[in-house]
All heavy atoms as an XYZ file, in Angstrom:
935
protein
N    -187.278     20.174     93.056
C    -186.775     21.467     93.451
C    -187.855     22.508     93.267
O    -188.633     22.393     92.337
C    -185.566     21.823     92.608
C    -184.360     20.984     93.045
C    -183.130     21.542     92.502
N    -182.923     22.878     93.060
C    -181.788     23.516     92.995
N    -180.764     22.996     92.423
N    -181.667     24.707     93.499
N    -187.913     23.469     94.025
C    -187.006     23.756     95.107
C    -187.405     23.081     96.420
O    -188.536     22.653     96.588
C    -187.122     25.274     95.253
C    -188.546     25.554     94.907
C    -188.857     24.576     93.789
N    -186.457     23.041     97.335
C    -186.751     22.637     98.710
C    -186.979     23.940     99.482
O    -186.115     24.808     99.528
C    -185.594     21.858     99.313
C    -185.884     21.431    100.751
C    -184.817     20.540    101.262
N    -184.876     19.304    100.489
C    -184.048     18.297    100.654
N    -183.091     18.352    101.539
N    -184.173     17.214     99.921
N    -188.164     24.056    100.078
C    -188.566     25.292    100.739
C    -188.751     25.051    102.231
O    -189.484     24.153    102.635
C    -189.885     25.839    100.145
C    -190.253     27.169    100.781
C    -189.778     25.981     98.626
N    -188.079     25.852    103.028
C    -188.209     25.827    104.480
C    -189.225     26.894    104.849
O    -189.065     28.057    104.465
C    -186.855     26.141    105.117
C    -186.765     26.012    106.614
C    -186.699     24.544    107.011
C    -185.535     26.737    107.108
N    -190.272     26.517    105.581
C    -191.351     27.444    105.905
C    -191.483     27.655    107.404
O    -191.375     26.702    108.179
C    -192.677     26.908    105.365
C    -192.771     26.809    103.847
C    -193.968     25.970    103.440
C    -192.863     28.195    103.240
N    -191.756     28.899    107.799
C    -191.938     29.215    109.208
C    -192.535     30.605    109.356
O    -192.800     31.298    108.370
C    -190.596     29.119    109.980
O    -190.851     29.180    111.384
C    -189.617     30.184    109.562
N    -192.734     31.016    110.623
C    -193.013     32.398    110.976
C    -191.942     32.824    111.975
O    -191.203     31.986    112.494
C    -194.410     32.597    111.609
O    -194.439     31.977    112.900
C    -195.514     32.022    110.717
N    -191.884     34.106    112.250
C    -190.896     34.640    113.184
C    -191.495     34.799    114.581
O    -192.717     34.782    114.741
C    -190.387     35.979    112.666
C    -189.608     35.899    111.354
C    -189.295     37.296    110.837
C    -188.335     35.107    111.538
N    -190.657     34.956    115.582
C    -191.175     35.177    116.936
C    -192.163     36.350    116.961
O    -191.953     37.374    116.315
C    -189.914     35.507    117.747
C    -188.832     34.756    117.038
C    -189.190     34.899    115.582
N    -193.245     36.163    117.688
C    -194.299     37.162    117.753
C    -195.395     36.933    116.735
O    -196.464     37.527    116.815
N    -195.155     36.070    115.764
C    -196.141     35.757    114.724
C    -196.708     34.375    114.986
O    -196.068     33.369    114.700
C    -195.494     35.823    113.345
C    -196.445     35.517    112.201
C    -197.613     36.478    112.119
O    -197.425     37.592    111.618
O    -198.722     36.098    112.566
N    -197.890     34.348    115.570
C    -198.517     33.081    115.954
C    -199.482     32.542    114.903
O    -199.957     31.422    115.028
C    -199.258     33.251    117.278
C    -198.345     33.630    118.417
C    -199.087     33.833    119.723
O    -200.255     33.431    119.818
O    -198.482     34.394    120.644
N    -199.786     33.325    113.891
C    -200.777     32.918    112.901
C    -200.200     31.860    111.965
O    -199.270     32.122    111.219
C    -201.258     34.135    112.114
C    -201.991     35.113    112.968
N    -201.357     36.122    113.627
C    -203.300     35.214    113.286
C    -202.244     36.823    114.318
N    -203.428     36.289    114.131
N    -200.777     30.689    112.025
C    -200.262     29.553    111.264
C    -201.030     29.299    109.973
O    -200.524     28.616    109.085
C    -200.310     28.305    112.148
C    -199.618     27.124    111.538
C    -199.474     25.975    112.515
O    -199.995     25.994    113.628
N    -198.776     24.945    112.109
N    -202.208     29.855    109.829
C    -203.030     29.551    108.659
C    -202.343     29.943    107.351
O    -202.323     29.163    106.400
C    -204.398     30.230    108.769
C    -205.386     29.889    107.661
C    -205.624     28.386    107.572
C    -206.700     30.620    107.892
N    -201.758     31.122    107.286
C    -201.053     31.550    106.067
C    -199.902     30.631    105.730
O    -199.657     30.313    104.571
N    -199.205     30.181    106.755
C    -198.089     29.247    106.579
C    -198.579     27.939    105.964
O    -197.981     27.411    105.021
C    -197.439     29.003    107.937
C    -196.176     28.178    107.991
C    -195.039     28.900    107.294
C    -195.809     27.902    109.444
N    -199.675     27.430    106.487
C    -200.227     26.169    105.972
C    -200.746     26.318    104.545
O    -200.557     25.425    103.715
C    -201.339     25.665    106.893
C    -200.894     25.253    108.291
C    -202.111     24.990    109.178
C    -199.999     24.033    108.232
N    -201.370     27.456    104.255
C    -201.870     27.681    102.898
C    -200.714     27.809    101.910
O    -200.779     27.273    100.793
C    -202.763     28.917    102.852
C    -204.077     28.711    103.589
S    -205.301     30.033    103.370
C    -204.424     31.463    103.922
N    -199.646     28.498    102.307
C    -198.475     28.617    101.433
C    -197.863     27.246    101.175
O    -197.478     26.933    100.045
C    -197.441     29.557    102.062
N    -197.778     26.435    102.215
C    -197.229     25.086    102.062
C    -198.065     24.276    101.078
O    -197.515     23.584    100.207
C    -197.161     24.380    103.410
C    -196.531     23.009    103.327
C    -196.337     22.378    104.697
O    -196.598     22.982    105.727
N    -195.879     21.150    104.709
N    -199.369     24.365    101.185
C    -200.250     23.632    100.268
C    -200.059     24.117     98.824
O    -199.939     23.307     97.900
C    -201.704     23.783    100.699
N    -199.988     25.431     98.629
C    -199.803     25.982     97.278
C    -198.471     25.554     96.682
O    -198.397     25.205     95.498
C    -199.895     27.501     97.309
S    -201.538     28.138     97.616
N    -197.432     25.570     97.484
C    -196.114     25.180     96.989
C    -196.047     23.697     96.679
O    -195.451     23.299     95.667
C    -195.036     25.578     97.993
C    -194.823     27.063     98.048
S    -193.458     27.493     99.123
C    -193.435     29.250     98.911
N    -196.661     22.889     97.507
C    -196.667     21.443     97.270
C    -197.396     21.110     95.973
O    -196.940     20.261     95.198
C    -197.298     20.715     98.454
N    -198.492     21.795     95.712
C    -199.244     21.578     94.470
C    -198.371     21.911     93.260
O    -198.475     21.273     92.218
C    -200.536     22.426     94.464
C    -201.139     22.519     93.082
C    -201.547     21.852     95.452
N    -197.470     22.878     93.421
C    -196.577     23.300     92.335
C    -195.308     22.447     92.273
O    -194.402     22.742     91.500
C    -196.212     24.771     92.499
C    -197.387     25.716     92.349
C    -198.016     25.668     90.975
O    -197.269     25.533     89.980
O    -199.246     25.767     90.886
N    -195.221     21.414     93.102
C    -194.091     20.489     93.033
C    -192.914     20.819     93.926
O    -191.873     20.174     93.842
N    -193.056     21.818     94.786
C    -191.969     22.163     95.706
C    -191.963     21.175     96.870
O    -193.010     20.696     97.298
C    -192.140     23.584     96.232
N    -190.780     20.884     97.362
C    -190.632     20.026     98.536
C    -190.558     20.950     99.747
O    -189.654     21.783     99.852
C    -189.359     19.198     98.418
C    -189.154     18.246     99.549
C    -187.850     17.484     99.396
O    -186.914     17.935     98.741
N    -187.795     16.322     99.999
N    -191.515     20.837    100.650
C    -191.614     21.761    101.780
C    -191.233     21.104    103.093
O    -191.582     19.951    103.352
C    -193.036     22.306    101.890
S    -193.558     23.267    100.459
N    -190.528     21.866    103.915
C    -190.187     21.477    105.275
C    -190.707     22.588    106.167
O    -190.300     23.741    106.019
C    -188.656     21.336    105.461
C    -188.316     21.026    106.910
C    -188.091     20.292    104.519
N    -191.624     22.262    107.084
C    -192.190     23.276    107.968
C    -191.545     23.227    109.342
O    -191.434     22.157    109.945
C    -193.702     23.084    108.104
O    -194.222     24.056    108.988
N    -191.139     24.393    109.820
C    -190.606     24.516    111.165
C    -191.692     24.936    112.154
O    -191.413     25.101    113.329
C    -189.468     25.541    111.202
C    -188.230     25.233    110.381
C    -187.209     26.354    110.530
C    -187.628     23.905    110.793
N    -192.907     25.142    111.667
C    -193.962     25.630    112.544
C    -193.844     27.134    112.716
O    -193.305     27.827    111.864
N    -194.329     27.626    113.853
C    -194.392     29.068    114.068
C    -193.335     29.548    115.061
O    -192.788     28.769    115.840
C    -195.795     29.493    114.547
C    -196.836     29.211    113.475
C    -196.173     28.805    115.850
N    -193.066     30.837    114.990
C    -192.215     31.567    115.928
C    -190.778     31.046    116.023
O    -190.244     30.838    117.105
C    -192.857     31.598    117.313
C    -194.208     32.287    117.304
C    -194.657     32.680    118.678
O    -193.961     33.454    119.337
N    -195.790     32.165    119.111
N    -190.145     30.865    114.886
C    -188.765     30.383    114.854
C    -187.802     31.569    114.826
O    -187.893     32.423    113.945
C    -188.533     29.497    113.615
O    -189.539     28.489    113.556
C    -187.167     28.847    113.666
N    -186.854     31.636    115.763
C    -185.864     32.722    115.756
C    -184.983     32.677    114.504
O    -184.732     31.617    113.930
C    -185.024     32.447    117.011
C    -185.890     31.594    117.883
C    -186.719     30.767    116.934
N    -184.481     33.843    114.110
C    -183.683     33.972    112.891
C    -182.491     33.031    112.875
O    -182.200     32.405    111.850
C    -183.217     35.419    112.713
N    -181.796     32.906    113.972
C    -180.619     32.029    114.020
C    -181.012     30.579    113.751
O    -180.302     29.860    113.049
C    -179.916     32.159    115.378
C    -178.688     31.297    115.499
C    -177.565     31.837    114.616
N    -176.401     30.979    114.739
C    -175.626     30.618    113.734
N    -175.851     31.079    112.534
N    -174.610     29.823    113.917
N    -182.131     30.146    114.320
C    -182.597     28.778    114.100
C    -183.038     28.564    112.657
O    -182.840     27.493    112.094
C    -183.734     28.435    115.073
C    -183.327     28.476    116.535
C    -182.154     27.562    116.836
O    -182.105     26.436    116.375
N    -181.206     28.054    117.615
N    -183.619     29.596    112.053
C    -183.996     29.511    110.641
C    -182.746     29.306    109.791
O    -182.710     28.448    108.908
C    -184.757     30.780    110.194
C    -186.114     30.854    110.899
C    -184.933     30.801    108.675
C    -186.827     32.181    110.704
N    -181.716     30.083    110.073
C    -180.465     29.979    109.328
C    -179.860     28.584    109.457
O    -179.462     27.969    108.452
C    -179.478     31.035    109.833
O    -178.228     30.875    109.226
N    -179.789     28.074    110.667
C    -179.228     26.733    110.891
C    -180.064     25.658    110.205
O    -179.524     24.736    109.589
C    -179.121     26.453    112.393
C    -178.112     27.307    113.162
C    -178.266     27.094    114.665
C    -176.694     27.028    112.707
N    -181.383     25.772    110.303
C    -182.272     24.782    109.678
C    -182.184     24.835    108.160
O    -182.204     23.795    107.490
C    -183.712     25.005    110.137
N    -182.071     26.025    107.604
C    -181.958     26.165    106.149
C    -180.715     25.449    105.632
O    -180.755     24.759    104.612
C    -181.935     27.636    105.758
N    -179.622     25.596    106.356
C    -178.385     24.911    105.979
C    -178.513     23.406    106.171
O    -178.153     22.623    105.281
C    -177.201     25.463    106.801
O    -177.094     26.861    106.538
C    -175.905     24.769    106.435
N    -179.038     22.987    107.303
C    -179.168     21.562    107.613
C    -180.083     20.838    106.629
O    -179.816     19.695    106.244
C    -179.682     21.374    109.036
N    -181.146     21.499    106.207
C    -182.105     20.879    105.281
C    -181.767     21.140    103.820
O    -182.516     20.745    102.932
C    -183.526     21.374    105.582
C    -184.097     20.818    106.841
N    -184.619     19.553    106.923
C    -184.216     21.357    108.078
C    -185.051     19.335    108.155
N    -184.815     20.417    108.881
N    -180.665     21.826    103.584
C    -180.248     22.192    102.229
C    -181.383     22.884    101.467
O    -181.719     22.533    100.331
C    -179.726     20.974    101.478
C    -178.412     20.483    102.076
C    -177.905     19.290    101.378
N    -178.798     18.171    101.743
C    -178.670     16.944    101.330
N    -177.701     16.631    100.519
N    -179.502     16.007    101.701
N    -181.958     23.864    102.130
C    -183.074     24.598    101.535
C    -182.598     25.470    100.383
O    -181.494     26.019    100.418
C    -183.752     25.463    102.599
N    -183.439     25.574     99.382
C    -183.206     26.508     98.284
C    -183.838     27.860     98.596
O    -183.358     28.898     98.160
C    -183.814     25.966     96.992
C    -183.201     24.651     96.574
O    -181.968     24.611     96.393
O    -183.945     23.656     96.437
N    -184.957     27.785     99.328
C    -185.737     28.978     99.647
C    -186.176     28.899    101.104
O    -186.593     27.838    101.570
C    -187.001     29.075     98.753
C    -186.616     29.168     97.278
C    -187.882     30.247     99.166
C    -187.787     28.972     96.313
N    -186.103     30.011    101.803
C    -186.711     30.149    103.122
C    -187.961     30.997    102.918
O    -187.870     32.130    102.428
C    -185.763     30.825    104.131
C    -186.508     31.197    105.402
C    -184.593     29.913    104.453
N    -189.110     30.458    103.266
C    -190.376     31.174    103.160
C    -190.890     31.519    104.537
O    -191.023     30.639    105.391
N    -191.172     32.783    104.746
C    -191.645     33.247    106.048
C    -193.001     33.913    105.858
O    -193.156     34.816    105.038
C    -190.650     34.226    106.682
C    -189.272     33.558    106.795
C    -191.143     34.679    108.050
C    -188.178     34.478    107.233
N    -193.968     33.457    106.645
C    -195.324     33.974    106.557
C    -195.558     35.051    107.611
O    -195.132     34.920    108.754
C    -196.320     32.817    106.767
O    -197.647     33.296    106.738
N    -196.239     36.117    107.188
C    -196.576     37.228    108.074
C    -198.067     37.509    107.971
O    -198.617     37.537    106.867
C    -195.830     38.499    107.656
C    -194.347     38.436    107.854
C    -193.527     37.847    106.903
C    -193.769     38.978    108.988
C    -192.152     37.800    107.083
C    -192.387     38.924    109.170
C    -191.584     38.342    108.228
N    -198.694     37.762    109.104
C    -200.092     38.194    109.078
C    -200.129     39.716    109.114
O    -199.149     40.375    109.487
C    -200.853     37.631    110.287
O    -200.423     38.263    111.479
N    -201.262     40.277    108.761
C    -201.390     41.736    108.777
C    -201.458     42.269    110.206
O    -201.392     43.480    110.418
C    -202.611     42.170    107.977
O    -203.769     41.575    108.523
N    -201.539     41.378    111.193
C    -201.568     41.808    112.593
C    -200.200     42.285    113.069
O    -200.104     43.055    114.024
C    -202.043     40.656    113.480
N    -199.127     41.868    112.403
C    -197.783     42.267    112.815
C    -197.495     43.679    112.312
O    -197.769     43.995    111.158
C    -196.743     41.290    112.263
C    -195.326     41.604    112.698
S    -194.140     40.336    112.206
C    -193.918     39.523    113.767
N    -196.957     44.538    113.175
C    -196.589     45.884    112.718
C    -195.558     45.805    111.586
O    -194.591     45.047    111.661
C    -195.981     46.536    113.966
C    -196.531     45.751    115.117
C    -196.708     44.351    114.603
N    -195.760     46.613    110.556
C    -194.914     46.559    109.362
C    -193.446     46.822    109.682
O    -192.566     46.122    109.189
C    -195.417     47.537    108.303
C    -194.669     47.533    106.978
C    -194.676     46.149    106.330
C    -195.268     48.568    106.040
N    -193.156     47.806    110.509
C    -191.755     48.111    110.836
C    -191.086     46.928    111.529
O    -189.929     46.608    111.247
C    -191.652     49.361    111.710
C    -191.942     50.626    110.928
O    -191.873     50.651    109.708
N    -192.282     51.684    111.641
N    -191.798     46.280    112.438
C    -191.248     45.117    113.144
C    -191.019     43.970    112.168
O    -190.001     43.273    112.242
C    -192.191     44.682    114.266
N    -191.950     43.777    111.240
C    -191.819     42.709    110.244
C    -190.600     42.960    109.352
O    -189.820     42.045    109.079
C    -193.085     42.607    109.406
N    -190.425     44.191    108.898
C    -189.296     44.520    108.032
C    -187.967     44.337    108.758
O    -187.011     43.808    108.189
C    -189.426     45.943    107.509
C    -190.533     46.097    106.491
C    -190.681     47.514    106.023
O    -190.807     48.440    106.822
N    -190.669     47.704    104.709
N    -187.907     44.759    109.993
C    -186.681     44.630    110.773
C    -186.332     43.164    111.010
O    -185.179     42.753    110.833
C    -186.853     45.353    112.110
O    -185.720     45.174    112.918
N    -187.317     42.366    111.386
C    -187.087     40.939    111.636
C    -186.690     40.222    110.351
O    -185.807     39.359    110.355
C    -188.336     40.306    112.245
N    -187.312     40.594    109.253
C    -187.000     39.969    107.974
C    -185.587     40.333    107.509
O    -184.858     39.478    106.995
C    -188.041     40.387    106.934
C    -188.023     39.669    105.608
C    -188.122     38.160    105.785
C    -189.174     40.173    104.741
N    -185.189     41.560    107.729
C    -183.819     41.975    107.389
C    -182.807     41.180    108.209
O    -181.750     40.793    107.700
C    -183.650     43.473    107.619
N    -183.135     40.891    109.456
C    -182.262     40.094    110.313
C    -182.128     38.677    109.764
O    -181.031     38.120    109.713
C    -182.801     40.081    111.742
C    -181.859     39.391    112.710
O    -180.627     39.530    112.576
O    -182.373     38.703    113.618
N    -183.242     38.108    109.325
C    -183.193     36.764    108.723
C    -182.311     36.790    107.481
O    -181.451     35.928    107.300
C    -184.607     36.253    108.374
C    -184.541     34.993    107.530
C    -185.405     36.007    109.644
N    -182.505     37.796    106.625
C    -181.720     37.864    105.382
C    -180.225     37.942    105.685
O    -179.422     37.352    104.982
C    -182.181     39.065    104.553
C    -181.442     39.273    103.245
C    -181.628     38.174    102.218
N    -180.779     37.025    102.448
C    -180.769     35.919    101.721
N    -181.574     35.766    100.694
N    -179.980     34.909    102.020
N    -179.850     38.673    106.730
C    -178.441     38.781    107.097
C    -177.877     37.445    107.574
O    -176.705     37.149    107.347
C    -178.244     39.819    108.206
C    -178.239     41.242    107.740
C    -177.828     42.201    108.842
N    -178.720     42.188    109.988
C    -179.817     42.921    110.106
N    -180.169     43.733    109.132
N    -180.559     42.860    111.189
N    -178.692     36.635    108.224
C    -178.197     35.401    108.827
C    -178.247     34.186    107.913
O    -177.465     33.261    108.065
C    -178.966     35.105    110.120
C    -178.678     36.131    111.192
C    -179.147     35.692    112.556
O    -178.941     34.560    112.957
N    -179.786     36.601    113.262
N    -179.167     34.186    106.968
C    -179.303     33.049    106.054
C    -178.265     33.167    104.944
O    -177.998     34.253    104.424
C    -180.740     32.992    105.468
C    -180.847     31.980    104.348
C    -181.744     32.675    106.568
N    -177.672     32.036    104.582
C    -176.689     31.973    103.504
C    -177.203     32.742    102.285
O    -178.334     32.534    101.851
C    -176.465     30.493    103.152
C    -175.433     30.271    102.077
O    -175.255     31.118    101.180
O    -174.799     29.204    102.115
N    -176.393     33.630    101.712
C    -176.831     34.409    100.553
C    -177.259     33.562     99.357
O    -178.006     34.040     98.497
C    -175.610     35.264    100.209
C    -174.759     35.262    101.413
C    -175.034     33.992    102.141
N    -176.794     32.326     99.281
C    -177.178     31.451     98.170
C    -178.609     30.942     98.315
O    -179.178     30.408     97.362
C    -176.215     30.264     98.085
N    -179.189     31.093     99.486
C    -180.553     30.651     99.750
C    -181.484     31.849     99.603
O    -181.269     32.893    100.220
C    -180.674     30.045    101.166
C    -179.747     28.836    101.308
C    -182.121     29.658    101.467
C    -179.647     28.286    102.722
N    -182.512     31.693     98.780
C    -183.484     32.769     98.585
C    -184.337     32.932     99.838
O    -184.619     31.954    100.537
C    -184.378     32.457     97.385
N    -184.729     34.157    100.109
C    -185.658     34.429    101.208
C    -186.903     35.059    100.608
O    -186.821     36.082     99.925
C    -185.037     35.366    102.275
C    -186.073     35.736    103.329
C    -183.828     34.701    102.930
N    -188.038     34.411    100.855
C    -189.334     34.903    100.397
C    -190.182     35.213    101.615
O    -190.189     34.456    102.584
C    -190.049     33.864     99.547
C    -189.406     33.576     98.223
C    -188.227     34.055     97.737
C    -189.921     32.716     97.213
N    -187.971     33.538     96.483
C    -189.001     32.707     96.136
C    -191.052     31.939     97.108
C    -189.194     31.965     94.980
C    -191.258     31.198     95.949
C    -190.336     31.208     94.898
N    -190.913     36.309    101.566
C    -191.822     36.686    102.646
C    -193.217     36.810    102.076
O    -193.424     37.475    101.061
C    -191.381     37.993    103.276
N    -194.169     36.156    102.725
C    -195.534     36.168    102.227
C    -196.509     36.756    103.212
O    -196.288     36.739    104.419
N    -197.584     37.284    102.661
C    -198.672     37.817    103.471
C    -199.133     39.155    102.952
O    -198.374     39.900    102.318
N    -200.388     39.473    103.235
C    -200.960     40.732    102.745
C    -200.284     41.955    103.352
O    -200.397     43.057    102.823
C    -202.468     40.769    103.029
O    -202.712     40.695    104.426
N    -199.554     41.774    104.445
C    -198.805     42.870    105.054
C    -197.885     43.537    104.033
O    -197.649     44.739    104.092
C    -197.991     42.358    106.272
C    -197.335     43.518    107.026
C    -196.962     41.333    105.857
C    -196.643     43.113    108.314
N    -197.394     42.788    103.080
C    -196.417     43.306    102.124
C    -197.040     44.187    101.056
O    -196.326     44.832    100.281
C    -195.602     42.171    101.526
C    -194.916     41.415    102.619
C    -195.125     40.116    102.980
C    -193.961     41.925    103.563
N    -194.356     39.789    104.070
C    -193.631     40.887    104.451
C    -193.358     43.162    103.739
C    -192.726     41.050    105.503
C    -192.456     43.328    104.782
C    -192.149     42.283    105.646
N    -198.374     44.274    101.012
C    -199.023     45.208    100.082
C    -198.779     46.655    100.507
O    -198.907     47.569     99.709
C    -200.526     44.933    100.009
C    -200.845     43.609     99.372
C    -202.320     43.266     99.438
O    -203.078     43.816    100.226
N    -202.732     42.322     98.600
N    -198.405     46.869    101.768
C    -198.194     48.213    102.304
C    -196.751     48.698    102.153
O    -196.432     49.821    102.525
C    -198.561     48.253    103.789
C    -200.023     47.922    104.038
C    -200.338     48.007    105.501
N    -199.910     46.772    106.159
C    -199.786     46.639    107.466
N    -200.021     47.639    108.275
N    -199.416     45.492    107.980
N    -195.869     47.878    101.612
C    -194.454     48.226    101.525
C    -194.218     49.191    100.371
O    -194.660     48.956     99.252
C    -193.590     46.957    101.344
C    -192.157     47.306    101.013
C    -193.648     46.113    102.588
N    -193.491     50.266    100.678
C    -193.143     51.237     99.639
C    -191.780     50.952     99.047
O    -191.545     51.169     97.869
C    -193.172     52.647    100.224
C    -194.569     53.077    100.598
C    -194.615     54.553    100.941
N    -195.970     54.895    101.345
C    -196.285     55.396    102.522
N    -195.347     55.635    103.400
N    -197.530     55.672    102.817
N    -190.865     50.479     99.891
C    -189.505     50.207     99.444
C    -189.201     48.727     99.699
O    -189.207     48.276    100.843
C    -188.512     51.079    100.213
C    -187.082     50.888     99.806
C    -186.176     51.770    100.635
C    -184.721     51.434    100.314
N    -183.815     52.080    101.252
N    -188.945     47.939     98.654
C    -188.660     46.517     98.841
C    -187.391     46.291     99.667
O    -186.500     47.134     99.691
C    -188.494     45.973     97.428
C    -188.738     47.092     96.496
C    -188.884     48.353     97.271
N    -187.333     45.162    100.329
C    -186.152     44.787    101.097
C    -185.152     44.104    100.176
O    -185.516     43.199     99.423
C    -186.544     43.838    102.223
C    -187.463     44.431    103.283
C    -188.092     43.340    104.114
C    -186.673     45.369    104.162
N    -183.913     44.526    100.252
C    -182.880     43.946     99.396
C    -182.672     42.472     99.730
O    -182.541     42.085    100.889
C    -181.565     44.700     99.572
C    -180.522     44.280     98.570
C    -179.263     45.118     98.670
O    -179.348     46.286     99.087
O    -178.201     44.588     98.317
N    -182.682     41.644     98.680
C    -182.431     40.219     98.857
C    -183.620     39.424     99.339
O    -183.469     38.263     99.713
N    -184.807     40.034     99.327
C    -186.010     39.350     99.778
C    -187.099     39.508     98.728
O    -187.353     40.612     98.247
C    -186.525     39.918    101.120
C    -187.808     39.244    101.545
C    -185.462     39.791    102.205
N    -187.726     38.403     98.369
C    -188.863     38.441     97.439
C    -190.133     38.535     98.273
O    -190.367     37.697     99.139
C    -188.885     37.201     96.560
C    -190.009     37.222     95.542
C    -189.831     36.122     94.527
C    -190.844     36.183     93.423
N    -190.727     37.346     92.566
N    -190.952     39.543     98.003
C    -192.201     39.728     98.729
C    -193.364     39.196     97.904
O    -193.515     39.547     96.738
C    -192.406     41.217     99.033
C    -191.298     41.905     99.833
C    -191.594     43.384     99.990
C    -191.109     41.236    101.183
N    -194.147     38.338     98.525
C    -195.326     37.759     97.881
C    -196.545     38.162     98.699
O    -196.780     37.635     99.786
C    -195.220     36.237     97.826
C    -194.141     35.665     96.914
C    -192.806     35.618     97.630
C    -194.523     34.285     96.474
N    -197.310     39.115     98.203
C    -198.434     39.655     98.958
C    -199.658     38.750     98.931
O    -200.528     38.857     99.792
C    -198.800     41.036     98.436
N    -199.716     37.841     97.941
C    -200.882     36.958     97.812
C    -200.437     35.532     97.511
O    -199.386     35.324     96.898
C    -201.788     37.457     96.680
C    -202.336     38.854     96.902
S    -203.439     39.409     95.584
C    -202.368     39.400     94.174
N    -201.250     34.582     97.908
C    -200.954     33.176     97.606
C    -200.867     32.950     96.105
O    -200.105     32.101     95.645
C    -202.028     32.262     98.204
C    -202.017     32.126     99.723
C    -203.276     31.418    100.195
C    -200.784     31.381    100.189
N    -201.615     33.727     95.363
C    -201.629     33.599     93.902
C    -200.279     33.930     93.283
O    -200.024     33.609     92.125
C    -202.721     34.494     93.296
C    -204.121     34.044     93.610
C    -204.636     34.526     94.973
O    -203.901     35.229     95.719
O    -205.781     34.186     95.309
N    -199.384     34.565     94.048
C    -198.045     34.898     93.558
C    -197.101     33.705     93.561
O    -196.045     33.742     92.922
C    -197.417     36.003     94.415
C    -198.165     37.322     94.348
O    -198.858     37.562     93.335
O    -198.059     38.111     95.309
N    -197.465     32.646     94.284
C    -196.563     31.511     94.459
C    -196.247     30.784     93.147
O    -195.075     30.562     92.842
C    -197.079     30.550     95.548
C    -196.965     31.231     96.918
C    -196.333     29.214     95.528
C    -197.594     30.451     98.061
N    -197.237     30.376     92.349
C    -196.899     29.633     91.128
C    -195.952     30.385     90.199
O    -194.964     29.827     89.718
C    -198.257     29.385     90.462
C    -199.233     29.409     91.584
C    -198.704     30.441     92.542
N    -196.209     31.657     89.962
C    -195.351     32.442     89.065
C    -193.951     32.617     89.661
O    -192.954     32.590     88.935
C    -195.983     33.805     88.783
N    -193.883     32.773     90.971
C    -192.584     32.934     91.620
C    -191.750     31.672     91.500
O    -190.538     31.733     91.253
C    -192.767     33.316     93.087
O    -193.395     34.578     93.189
N    -192.379     30.522     91.664
C    -191.668     29.257     91.499
C    -191.248     29.058     90.047
O    -190.138     28.615     89.760
C    -192.529     28.085     91.972
C    -192.720     27.971     93.484
C    -193.788     26.922     93.809
C    -191.406     27.632     94.169
N    -192.136     29.417     89.132
C    -191.831     29.286     87.706
C    -190.657     30.186     87.317
O    -189.812     29.811     86.503
C    -193.070     29.658     86.880
C    -192.932     29.376     85.413
C    -194.238     29.623     84.669
O    -195.298     29.180     85.153
O    -194.163     30.269     83.610
N    -190.572     31.346     87.926
C    -189.473     32.275     87.671
C    -188.169     31.774     88.321
O    -187.084     31.921     87.766
C    -189.827     33.641     88.257
C    -188.765     34.700     88.129
C    -189.159     35.981     88.840
O    -190.337     36.377     88.745
O    -188.294     36.569     89.501
N    -188.271     31.158     89.504
C    -187.099     30.709     90.233
C    -186.424     29.519     89.568
O    -185.192     29.441     89.505
C    -187.512     30.331     91.661
C    -186.375     29.861     92.514
C    -185.568     30.640     93.293
C    -185.881     28.524     92.653
N    -184.623     29.869     93.912
C    -184.783     28.555     93.539
C    -186.256     27.301     92.122
C    -184.070     27.415     93.885
C    -185.552     26.162     92.464
C    -184.460     26.234     93.342
N    -187.193     28.560     89.064
C    -186.635     27.294     88.565
C    -185.598     27.439     87.461
O    -184.524     26.871     87.557
C    -187.778     26.350     88.168
C    -188.449     25.740     89.377
C    -189.513     24.727     88.990
N    -189.969     24.022     90.173
C    -191.223     24.048     90.613
N    -192.144     24.724     89.976
N    -191.544     23.371     91.710
N    -185.843     28.170     86.398
C    -184.818     28.245     85.341
C    -183.546     28.969     85.785
O    -182.471     28.716     85.252
C    -185.490     29.004     84.207
C    -186.781     29.490     84.696
C    -187.069     28.838     86.006
N    -183.654     29.833     86.765
C    -182.480     30.548     87.268
C    -181.665     29.707     88.238
O    -180.546     30.092     88.585
C    -182.921     31.822     87.973
C    -183.568     32.844     87.059
C    -184.051     34.040     87.832
C    -184.754     35.036     86.915
N    -185.318     36.145     87.681
N    -182.222     28.587     88.669
C    -181.583     27.744     89.670
C    -181.672     26.275     89.274
O    -182.326     25.471     89.935
C    -182.241     27.952     91.034
C    -182.122     29.370     91.504
O    -181.126     29.745     92.078
N    -183.132     30.186     91.233
N    -181.002     25.898     88.180
C    -181.081     24.500     87.737
C    -180.444     23.560     88.753
O    -179.565     23.961     89.517
C    -180.305     24.500     86.430
C    -179.428     25.693     86.489
C    -180.110     26.698     87.359
N    -180.894     22.334     88.721
C    -180.392     21.326     89.677
C    -178.924     21.067     89.486
O    -178.362     21.194     88.445
C    -181.173     20.037     89.519
C-alpha cells in the first residue's frame, strides 16, 4: 500500500514528470498503475474505482496555465470517490496561494517519500 493511479489531464502531454513520480513512488514501495497522459476526469474516477486505488496522482507541467490546472483538478476531486486521496504534482503548484480542498499538492519529487510516510499510518490496511 498504497495503490496509486497515475495520469495527466487532457491538454497535458508532458509525460516525463509522470514517469519520474512513478519511479519515486515505486522505490518507496507504492504499487503504481499508470493510465498514461491526457485522461478525462470521468475516466480517472472510473479507473480509480476499478483498480481500487488509494491515491490518484496527477502530474502537471509548468506549461499548463495555473487557473486551468486548478479548475481541472477541482473537477477530478469532485468526481473521484472521497475515500480516495487526490495528489497533484509538479512545479506549477509552487505558484499556488490558496490550496485546493481535498487535494495534496506536491511541488517537487522530493515531497513524495514524506507524503507516503505521512499517508500510511493514517490509512492502515
